[in-house]
C-alpha positions in Angstrom: -9.4 79.0 25.5 -5.9 79.0 23.9 -4.9 81.0 20.9 -4.6 77.8 19.0 -8.3 77.1 19.6 -9.3 80.5 18.1 -7.4 80.1 14.9 -9.1 79.2 11.7 -7.6 76.3 9.6 -8.8 75.5 6.1 -9.3 71.8 5.5 -6.9 70.5 2.8 -6.2 67.1 1.2 -2.9 66.2 -0.4 -1.9 63.1 -2.4 1.5 61.3 -2.3 1.6 59.0 -5.3 4.2 56.2 -5.4 5.1 53.5 -7.9 6.2 50.0 -7.3 9.9 51.0 -7.2 9.3 53.8 -4.6 9.4 56.7 -7.0 7.1 59.6 -6.0 5.1 61.7 -8.5 5.7 65.4 -8.0 4.7 68.5 -10.0 6.4 71.8 -10.7 5.2 75.2 -11.8 7.8 75.8 -14.5 9.3 79.3 -14.2 7.0 80.4 -11.4 8.8 78.5 -8.7 11.8 76.2 -8.3 10.0 74.1 -5.8 8.1 70.8 -6.2 4.6 70.1 -5.1 2.3 67.2 -4.2 -1.2 67.4 -5.7 -3.4 69.1 -3.1 -6.3 71.4 -2.6 -9.1 72.6 -0.3 -12.1 70.5 0.6 -15.4 71.5 -0.9 -18.8 71.5 0.7 -20.2 67.9 1.2 -16.9 66.4 0.0 -14.9 64.0 2.1 -11.1 64.4 2.5 -10.5 61.3 0.4 -12.8 62.6 -2.3 -11.0 65.9 -2.3 -7.6 64.3 -2.7 -8.8 62.1 -5.6 -10.4 65.1 -7.3 -7.2 67.2 -6.9 -5.2 64.4 -8.4 -7.4 64.2 -11.5 -7.5 68.0 -11.9 -3.8 68.5 -11.5 -2.3 65.3 -13.1 -5.0 63.8 -15.2 -4.8 60.5 -13.4 -8.3 59.0 -12.8 -9.2 57.8 -9.3 -9.6 54.1 -10.4 -5.9 53.9 -11.2 -4.8 54.5 -7.6 -4.8 52.3 -4.6 -5.0 53.9 -1.2 -2.3 52.6 1.2 -2.3 55.0 4.2 -3.4 58.4 5.5 -2.0 60.9 7.9 -4.1 63.8 9.2 -3.9 66.8 11.5 -0.8 68.4 9.8 -0.8 72.2 9.7 1.1 75.0 8.0 0.5 78.8 8.2 -0.1 80.9 5.1 2.3 83.6 4.3 1.0 87.1 5.0 0.7 88.0 1.3 -1.4 84.9 0.6 -4.9 86.0 -0.6 -6.5 83.3 1.7 -4.8 84.7 4.8 -7.5 87.2 5.3 -9.9 84.4 6.0 -7.7 81.5 7.3 -4.6 81.3 9.4 -3.4 78.4 7.4 -4.2 74.9 6.2 -4.9 71.7 8.1 -3.9 68.9 5.9 -4.6 65.2 5.6 -2.1 63.3 3.4 -3.1 60.2 1.5 -0.5 57.8 0.2 -1.6 56.1 -3.1 0.1 53.3 -5.0 0.2 53.7 -8.8 1.0 50.2 -10.1 4.1 49.8 -12.3 7.6 51.4 -12.4 7.5 55.0 -13.5 4.2 54.2 -15.3 3.2 56.4 -18.3 1.3 59.5 -17.4 -1.6 61.1 -19.2 -1.3 64.6 -20.7 -1.7 67.4 -18.1 -5.2 68.8 -17.9 -5.4 72.3 -19.6 -6.4 74.0 -16.3 -3.8 72.2 -14.1 -1.9 74.4 -11.7 1.2 72.3 -12.6 3.3 72.8 -15.7 5.1 69.4 -15.6 5.3 66.1 -13.7 8.3 64.1 -12.7 9.1 60.9 -10.8 11.5 61.3 -7.9 13.0 58.4 -5.9 11.6 58.4 -2.4 15.2 58.1 -1.1 16.0 61.5 -2.6 13.0 63.4 -1.1 14.1 66.2 1.1 11.9 68.9 2.7 14.1 71.5 1.0 12.6 70.5 -2.3 9.3 72.0 -1.2 8.0 75.5 -0.6 9.4 76.7 2.8 6.2 77.6 4.5 4.7 74.2 3.8 7.7 72.3 5.2 6.4 71.6 8.7 3.6 69.5 7.2 5.8 68.0 4.5 8.4 66.9 7.0 5.9 64.9 9.0 4.4 63.3 5.9 7.8 62.2 4.6 8.8 60.9 8.0 5.6 58.9 8.3 5.3 57.5 4.7 8.9 56.7 4.1 10.4 55.4 7.4 12.7 53.1 5.5 14.2 53.1 2.0 13.0 50.4 -0.3 10.4 49.4 -2.9 6.6 49.3 -2.2 6.6 45.6 -1.4 8.6 46.4 1.7 6.9 49.7 2.6 3.3 48.6 2.3 3.2 46.0 5.1 5.1 48.4 7.4 2.8 51.4 6.7 -0.3 49.3 7.1 0.9 48.3 10.5 2.1 51.8 11.7 -0.3 54.2 10.1 -3.6 52.6 11.0 -5.8 54.0 13.8 -4.2 51.9 16.5 -1.0 53.9 16.2 -2.8 56.9 17.7 -5.2 54.9 20.0 -2.4 53.2 21.9 -2.8 53.4 25.7 0.7 54.8 26.0 0.5 57.5 23.3 -2.9 59.0 23.1 -4.1 62.1 25.0 -7.8 62.9 25.5 -7.5 65.9 23.1 -5.6 64.0 20.3 -7.1 64.8 16.9 -4.2 63.8 14.7 -6.2 61.1 13.0 -8.8 63.5 11.6 -8.3 66.8 9.9 -12.0 67.7 9.6 -14.6 68.8 12.1 -18.1 67.8 13.3 -19.7 68.4 9.9 -16.9 66.6 7.9 -17.2 63.4 10.1 -20.8 62.8 8.8 -19.4 62.1 5.4 -16.5 60.1 6.9 -18.9 57.9 8.8 -20.8 57.2 5.5 -17.5 56.1 3.9 -16.8 53.8 6.9 -20.2 52.3 6.7 -19.5 51.3 3.1 -16.2 49.7 4.1 -17.8 47.9 7.0 -20.6 46.5 4.9 -18.0 44.7 2.8 -15.5 43.9 5.6 -18.1 42.4 7.9 -19.3 39.6 5.6 -18.5 36.2 7.0 -16.7 37.4 10.1 -17.4 37.5 13.8 -16.5 40.5 15.9 -16.6 41.4 19.6 -16.5 45.0 20.6 -16.0 45.7 24.3 -16.2 49.2 25.8 -14.8 50.4 29.1 -15.1 53.9 30.6 -16.3 56.0 33.4 -20.0 56.9 33.8 -20.8 59.6 31.2 -18.0 58.5 28.8 -20.6 57.7 26.2 -20.6 53.9 25.9 -24.2 53.6 24.8 -23.9 56.3 22.2 -20.7 54.8 20.9 -22.4 51.4 20.5 -25.2 53.0 18.6 -22.9 54.8 16.3 -20.9 51.7 15.5 -24.0 49.6 15.1 -25.4 52.0 12.5 -22.3 51.3 10.3 -22.8 47.5 10.6 -25.2 45.1 9.0 -28.3 45.1 11.3 -29.1 41.5 10.5 -25.7 40.3 11.8 -25.2 42.7 14.8 -26.3 42.4 18.4 -25.7 45.2 20.9 -26.0 45.2 24.7 -25.8 48.3 26.8 -25.3 48.4 29.7 -26.2 44.8 30.5 -25.4 41.8 30.7 -22.9 41.5 33.5 -20.2 39.0 32.7 -18.6 37.6 35.8 -18.5 33.8 35.4 -17.2 31.3 32.8 -20.8 30.5 31.7 -21.7 34.2 31.2 -18.5 34.8 29.3 -19.2 31.8 27.1 -22.6 33.3 26.3 -20.9 36.5 25.2 -18.9 34.7 22.4 -20.2 36.0 19.1 -21.8 33.4 16.9 -20.3 32.9 13.5 -20.7 35.9 11.1 -22.1 38.0 13.9 -20.9 41.3 15.5 -21.6 41.5 19.3 -21.2 44.9 20.9 -20.9 45.1 24.7 -21.4 48.3 26.6 -20.9 46.5 29.9 -17.3 45.4 30.2 -16.3 42.3 32.1 -12.9 43.9 32.5 -14.3 46.2 35.1 -15.4 43.3 37.3 -12.6 42.1 39.7 -14.1 38.6 39.9 -14.0 38.2 36.1 -10.4 39.4 35.6 -8.7 35.9 36.2 -11.0 34.4 33.6 -10.4 36.9 30.8 -7.0 35.7 29.4 -8.4 32.2 28.7 -11.6 33.7 27.3 -9.6 35.9 24.8 -7.5 33.0 23.8 -10.6 31.0 23.0 -12.0 33.8 21.0 -8.8 34.1 19.0 -8.9 30.3 18.3 -12.4 30.7 16.9 -11.2 33.4 14.5 -13.2 36.1 16.3 -11.9 39.7 16.1 -11.9 41.5 19.4 -11.8 45.3 19.8 -11.2 46.6 23.3 -11.8 50.3 23.8 -11.3 52.5 26.8 -13.4 55.7 26.4 -11.4 58.2 28.3 -12.7 61.7 29.2 -10.4 64.5 30.2 -10.3 66.0 33.7 -12.1 69.1 32.5 -14.9 67.0 31.0 -15.2 64.9 34.1 -15.6 68.0 36.2 -18.2 69.5 33.9 -20.5 66.5 33.8 -20.5 65.9 37.6 -22.7 67.8 40.0 -19.7 68.1 42.3 -16.4 68.5 40.5 -13.7 66.0 41.3 -10.2 66.8 42.4 -7.1 66.1 40.2 -6.2 63.3 42.7 -9.6 61.6 42.2 -9.3 61.9 38.4 -5.8 60.4 38.6 -7.2 57.5 40.6 -9.9 56.8 38.0 -7.3 56.7 35.3 -4.9 54.6 37.3 -7.6 52.0 37.9 -8.4 51.9 34.2 -4.7 51.6 33.3 -4.2 48.8 35.8 -7.0 46.8 34.1 -5.4 47.3 30.7 -2.0 46.3 31.9 -3.4 43.2 33.6 -5.3 42.0 30.5 -3.3 42.6 27.4 -4.3 39.2 26.0 -3.9 38.5 22.3 -5.9 41.7 21.6 -4.6 45.1 22.6 -6.4 47.9 24.4 -7.0 51.2 22.6 -7.7 54.5 24.4 -10.2 56.7 22.6 -10.6 60.4 23.5 -14.2 60.7 24.6 -14.7 64.5 25.2 -16.2 65.1 21.7 -18.9 62.6 20.9 -18.5 62.9 17.1 -14.8 62.3 17.3 -15.1 59.4 19.8 -17.6 57.6 17.6 -15.6 58.1 14.4 -12.4 56.7 16.0 -14.3 53.7 17.4 -15.8 53.0 14.0 -12.4 53.2 12.4 -10.9 50.7 14.8 -13.7 48.3 14.2 -13.2 48.7 10.4 -9.5 48.0 10.7 -10.1 44.9 12.9 -12.5 43.4 10.4 -10.1 44.1 7.5 -7.0 42.8 9.4 -5.8 39.1 9.4 -7.1 37.0 12.3 -5.1 37.2 15.5 -3.6 33.8 16.4 -3.8 32.8 20.1 -0.6 32.3 21.9 0.1 29.0 23.6 
């Protein structure tokens, strides 16, 4: 176990509030400090990260939650406490999730500061003028990453929003070329926190699923948790419009693939992947194109376990060469079948994390525009 694994990080939520002309709302502490601050605070018991961010905004700025529109989020950012911080006796530092909110208007009017706010004043700062030097030094590692992610280009919100929605969604971290089995950058909480996050996702899915067809296909080695992942995703979907098959049926002919096309307004979840059948591979590009023409959303997930997890679950541990061969076969399938729908690699060592990321990807697929078939 590494030193990093034994450290204790306090869950924290921060809010970046931006207006329609890319001005960012920041607070200061008057004579206490020359530095600026985003509204932020620790996460309370039975409170989701998003709920914590909205509560801190209201407590520190007076802005009610219903005036803000969530654009993007970025988790897994950390900074260490200074040694004199009173919390340093319990925690090594904070693990932050940053939420980017849009506050409609150009430098819109702000309510009076709440009497118990930790801030003494608020000010709008153009995003193009934001520098990490404006913030407290020990927080700058997290600030730097948040600014880099949320403001990749200068410009007003009508230019930033489409870019952020494309680059800060789950697929940025579940891309086959970028994700490692232990990647937890999407989620700043733990096993207990994810219970509340899954409840939030279920509410999003309930609205997003209406009137749409979805196909979820899972690929992974034995023991990667395909059946459990299907169950977790199915619990978030409307049971009257969802069908799940694990591990059958096998899909190796055109007729069998045609039978696996989701009916209108239905989600079909497959734990047995036709992508793992050599005889089916030549048929899959045309099948995906047909699904795209029907307006079906397709989510293709590879559940990948680490070498350590593969050794632990097997009666006879495998060698690094055997593990590399397993990954190479899976990578070859993904490269051979990009289709109109991309592959996503989901870390599968921790069941709660795997299920959460899978549910997020399904949510984003249902909320995204329909993918148009090429050709």
